[in-house]
C-alpha positions in Angstrom: 0.0 0.0 0.0 1.7 3.2 -1.2 0.3 6.3 0.6 3.3 8.5 -0.2 2.0 9.7 -3.6 -1.3 11.2 -4.8 -1.7 8.3 -7.3 -1.3 5.7 -4.6 -3.8 7.4 -2.3 -6.3 7.6 -5.2 -5.9 3.9 -6.0 -6.5 2.9 -2.4 -9.6 5.2 -2.1 -11.0 3.7 -5.4 -10.5 0.2 -4.1 -12.3 1.0 -0.9 -15.3 2.5 -2.6 -15.4 -0.3 -5.2 -15.7 -2.9 -2.4 -18.8 -1.1 -0.9 -21.2 -3.5 0.8 -18.9 -6.5 0.6 -18.0 -6.7 4.3 -18.1 -4.7 7.5 -14.4 -3.8 7.3 -14.8 -2.2 3.8 -17.9 -0.3 5.0 -16.0 1.1 7.9 -13.1 2.2 5.7 -15.6 3.9 3.5 -17.3 5.7 6.4 -13.9 6.9 7.6 -13.1 8.4 4.3 -16.5 10.0 4.0 -16.2 11.6 7.4 -12.9 13.1 6.4 -14.5 14.6 3.3 -17.5 15.8 5.3 -15.1 17.8 7.5 -14.1 19.8 4.3 -17.8 20.1 3.3 -18.8 21.4 6.7 -15.8 23.8 6.7 -14.9 23.0 10.3 -12.7 25.4 12.1 -9.0 24.9 12.1 -8.8 24.0 15.8 -11.6 21.4 15.2 -9.6 19.8 12.4 -6.4 19.9 14.3 -8.0 18.1 17.3 -9.8 15.6 15.1 -6.7 14.8 13.1 -4.5 14.3 16.2 -7.1 12.2 17.9 -7.5 9.8 14.9 -3.7 9.7 14.5 -3.2 8.8 18.1 -5.9 6.2 18.1 -4.6 4.6 14.9 -1.0 4.3 16.2 -2.0 3.0 19.6 -4.3 0.4 18.1 -1.5 -0.8 15.9 0.8 -1.2 18.9 -1.8 -3.1 21.0 -3.1 -5.3 18.2 -0.5 -8.1 18.4 -1.2 -8.5 22.1 -5.0 -8.5 22.1 -5.1 -12.2 23.1 -3.2 -11.4 26.4 -5.1 -10.2 29.4 -3.8 -6.8 30.7 -4.1 -4.9 34.0 -4.1 -1.0 34.0 -2.2 0.3 37.0 -3.0 3.9 38.2 -1.4 5.8 41.1 0.7 8.8 42.1 3.7 9.8 40.0 5.1 11.3 43.3 5.4 8.0 45.1 9.2 7.7 45.8 11.2 4.5 45.1 11.7 2.4 48.2 8.5 3.5 49.9 5.9 1.0 50.9 3.4 1.8 48.1 6.2 1.8 45.5 7.3 -1.7 46.7 3.7 -2.9 46.7 3.3 -1.8 43.1 6.5 -3.6 42.2 5.3 -6.8 43.8 1.9 -6.6 42.1 3.5 -6.1 38.7 5.7 -9.1 39.3 2.9 -11.3 40.4 0.7 -10.3 37.5 3.5 -11.0 35.0 4.2 -14.4 36.6 0.5 -15.3 36.1 0.6 -14.4 32.4 -0.8 -10.8 32.5 0.7 -7.7 31.0 0.5 -4.3 32.7 -0.5 -0.9 31.3 0.8 2.2 33.1 1.2 5.9 32.4 4.9 5.3 31.8 6.0 8.1 34.2 7.5 8.0 37.6 6.2 6.8 40.9 3.6 4.0 40.9 3.8 3.8 37.1 7.5 3.2 37.1 7.1 0.6 39.9 4.5 -1.3 37.9 6.9 -1.5 35.0 9.8 -2.5 37.2 7.8 -5.3 38.7 6.3 -6.7 35.5 9.4 -6.1 33.3 9.6 -4.4 29.9 8.5 -7.4 28.0 5.2 -7.5 29.9 4.6 -3.7 30.0 2.9 -1.0 28.0 3.3 2.7 28.5 0.6 5.1 27.6 2.3 8.4 28.3 0.7 11.9 28.4 2.7 14.9 27.2 2.6 17.5 30.0 4.5 20.7 30.4 6.2 19.5 33.7 6.6 15.8 32.7 8.2 16.0 29.3 9.8 12.5 29.2 8.5 9.0 30.1 10.2 6.9 32.7 13.7 5.7 31.7 12.5 2.1 32.3 10.4 2.1 29.1 11.6 5.2 27.2 12.9 3.3 24.2 10.4 0.4 24.2 8.2 -0.1 21.1 5.2 -0.6 23.5 5.5 3.0 24.6 2.8 5.3 23.2 2.8 9.1 23.7 -0.5 10.9 23.8 -1.3 14.6 23.6 -4.9 14.2 24.7 -6.1 12.7 27.9 -9.3 11.4 26.3 -7.5 9.2 23.8 -5.1 8.0 26.5 -8.0 7.1 28.8 -9.7 5.2 26.0 -6.8 2.8 25.7 -6.3 2.5 29.4 -9.8 1.1 29.6 -10.4 -0.5 26.1 -7.3 -2.7 26.4 -7.6 -3.6 30.0 -9.1 -6.7 31.7 -8.6 -5.3 35.2 -7.6 -2.2 37.0 -5.4 -1.6 40.1 -5.6 1.9 41.7 -2.9 2.9 44.2 -3.2 6.1 46.3 -2.8 9.2 44.2 -4.0 12.7 43.5 -6.5 14.2 41.1 -5.4 12.2 38.1 -5.7 8.9 40.0 -9.2 9.7 41.2 -10.2 11.0 37.7 -9.1 7.7 36.1 -10.8 5.7 38.9 -14.1 7.4 38.6 -13.9 7.2 34.8 -13.6 3.4 35.1 -16.4 3.2 37.7 -18.7 5.3 35.5 -18.1 3.1 32.5 -18.6 -0.1 34.6 -21.7 1.3 36.3 -23.4 2.4 33.0 -22.4 -0.8 31.1 -20.2 1.2 28.7 -17.3 -1.1 29.6 -17.6 -4.9 30.0 -17.5 -6.2 33.6 -14.0 -6.5 35.0 -12.3 -6.2 38.4 -11.3 -2.9 39.9 -8.8 -3.2 42.8 -8.1 -0.4 45.3 -4.6 -1.2 46.6 -4.1 -0.2 50.3 -1.5 -1.1 52.9 -2.8 -3.1 55.8 -2.7 -0.4 58.4 -3.8 2.6 56.2 -7.2 4.0 55.5 -6.7 5.8 52.2 -9.3 3.8 50.3 -11.3 2.9 53.4 -11.9 6.7 53.9 -12.9 7.0 50.2 -15.2 4.1 50.5 -16.8 5.7 53.6 -17.6 8.8 51.5 -19.0 6.6 48.7 -21.2 4.6 51.1 -22.1 7.5 53.5 -22.9 10.1 50.9 -23.5 8.6 47.4 -25.2 5.5 48.5 -27.1 7.1 51.4 -28.5 9.8 49.2 -29.5 7.3 46.5 -27.1 8.6 43.9 -25.8 5.0 43.4 -27.3 1.6 44.1 -26.1 -1.0 46.7 -25.0 -3.4 43.9 -22.7 -0.7 42.5 -20.4 -1.2 45.6 -19.5 -4.6 44.0 -17.8 -2.9 41.2 -14.6 -2.3 43.3 -12.7 -4.2 46.0 -10.2 -2.9 48.5 -7.3 -5.3 48.9 -4.3 -5.1 51.3 -1.5 -7.0 49.6 -0.2 -7.9 46.1 -1.1 -11.5 46.6 -4.7 -10.6 47.5 -4.9 -8.3 44.4 -3.5 -10.9 42.0 -5.7 -13.6 43.6 -8.9 -11.5 43.1 -8.1 -10.9 39.4 -7.5 -14.7 38.9 -10.7 -15.5 40.8 -12.7 -13.0 38.6 -11.6 -14.9 35.4 -11.7 -18.4 37.0 -15.0 -19.5 35.5 -16.2 -16.3 33.8 -14.3 -15.7 30.6 -16.1 -12.9 28.6 -19.5 -11.8 27.4 -21.1 -10.7 24.2 -24.4 -9.0 23.4 -26.1 -10.5 20.4 -29.3 -8.6 19.7 -31.4 -8.9 22.9 -29.4 -11.9 24.1 -26.4 -11.7 26.4 -24.0 -14.6 26.0 -21.6 -15.3 28.9 -18.6 -17.4 27.9 -17.1 -19.7 30.6 -13.8 -21.4 31.1 -15.7 -24.5 32.5 -19.3 -25.6 32.1 -21.9 -25.1 34.8 -24.1 -27.9 35.8 -27.9 -27.8 35.5 -28.3 -27.3 39.2 -25.9 -24.4 39.2 -27.8 -22.7 36.3 -31.0 -23.2 38.2 -29.4 -21.4 41.2 -28.5 -18.5 38.9 -32.1 -18.3 37.6 -33.3 -18.1 41.2 -30.8 -15.5 42.4 -30.7 -13.2 39.3 -34.2 -13.4 37.8 -34.3 -9.6 38.1 -31.8 -9.4 35.3 -34.1 -11.2 32.8 -36.2 -9.4 30.3 -38.0 -12.6 29.5 -37.4 -16.4 29.7 -34.6 -17.8 31.8 -30.9 -18.4 31.9 -30.0 -21.4 29.8 -26.9 -23.3 28.7 -26.1 -22.7 25.0 -23.8 -23.4 22.1 -22.2 -20.5 20.2 -24.6 -18.3 18.4 -24.0 -17.7 14.7 -23.0 -14.1 15.3 -20.1 -15.3 17.4 -18.4 -17.1 14.5 -16.2 -14.1 14.0 -14.4 -15.1 17.2 -13.3 -18.6 16.3 -10.8 -18.9 19.1 -13.7 -18.7 21.6 -16.1 -21.1 19.9 -15.0 -24.1 22.1 -15.9 -22.4 25.4 -19.1 -23.4 27.2 -21.8 -20.7 27.5 -24.9 -19.5 29.2 -27.4 -17.1 27.7 -30.4 -15.0 28.7 -32.3 -11.9 27.6 -30.7 -9.1 29.6 -32.9 -6.2 30.6 -29.7 -4.0 30.9 -31.0 -2.3 34.0 -28.2 -2.9 36.3 -24.5 -3.6 35.3 -23.8 -3.8 39.1 -26.2 -6.8 39.4 -24.6 -8.3 36.4 -21.2 -7.9 38.1 -22.6 -9.7 41.1 -23.8 -12.5 38.9 -20.3 -12.9 37.5 -18.9 -13.2 41.0 -21.6 -15.8 41.7 -20.7 -17.7 38.6 -17.0 -17.8 39.7 -18.1 -19.0 43.2 -20.2 -21.8 41.7 -17.3 -22.8 39.5 -15.0 -23.0 42.4 -17.5 -25.0 44.4 -18.4 -27.3 41.6 
């Protein structure tokens, strides 16, 4: 593909428009080109064009970097860049990164100092991604990952946040400042609204401290008490007090639950091991409030899932989800893992 000459660009554009309607990928290429032309038609302001171009460019490059590793589960680690090496929380992040790498996970950090550097130090460069943000007072990423091809530099927080969440299978929040809480609440909002698939969110705290316990007290005493959130939303995060406990919780979360997919009105939950008929009956009894109609049943892969051939051998359950409470769905996933461990 030659995109360095006008003739090469024209040939590629003609090929895309000639393949209209053949497959979804071709249709999306066509839509991307049409949206670029519509920017010219609409005479968008220069700043609009600059932001749009940079955002698309950042997304394209980041997706290219992550693409070869999409089959590996990853944990995004957040925390203060001001945490000094050798301090207890720094060492806790090192230990968590090491344990995650030993269990086959990769880590995603902001590639700066403090907790981010500690996560990379623990997991090792081979198991680490850096999604760095260009800031006036933090011009360079951590030396630990500065020259690694898995380092991505972002100008915009919103594109950086997108990859922190989109590529992650779990999150670990260490104590930090505004940025840590911004990222934490972003994740919680996406989980609570169902805009992100269910996944574990760990709040990492030393045994004798109350950083997240105090935060949880505010959530429970103000947000929950005033009815701003629901009781089941508290299941979306878990306070843990050691690296072992954190790594164990992530492993537990994916012990029987594997992934899910919405196919029309049907929610399909893929499993690492089958559930028995009695266990499925227990789920129906405990989580009937999630059903729009019918019941939870065991199933084979649906036709729409054939585009994920690597998952077709996994056992499944299915039901018509009313989509009213992602928090309750998260509780159901925890129950599925418990049943799998008992069974």
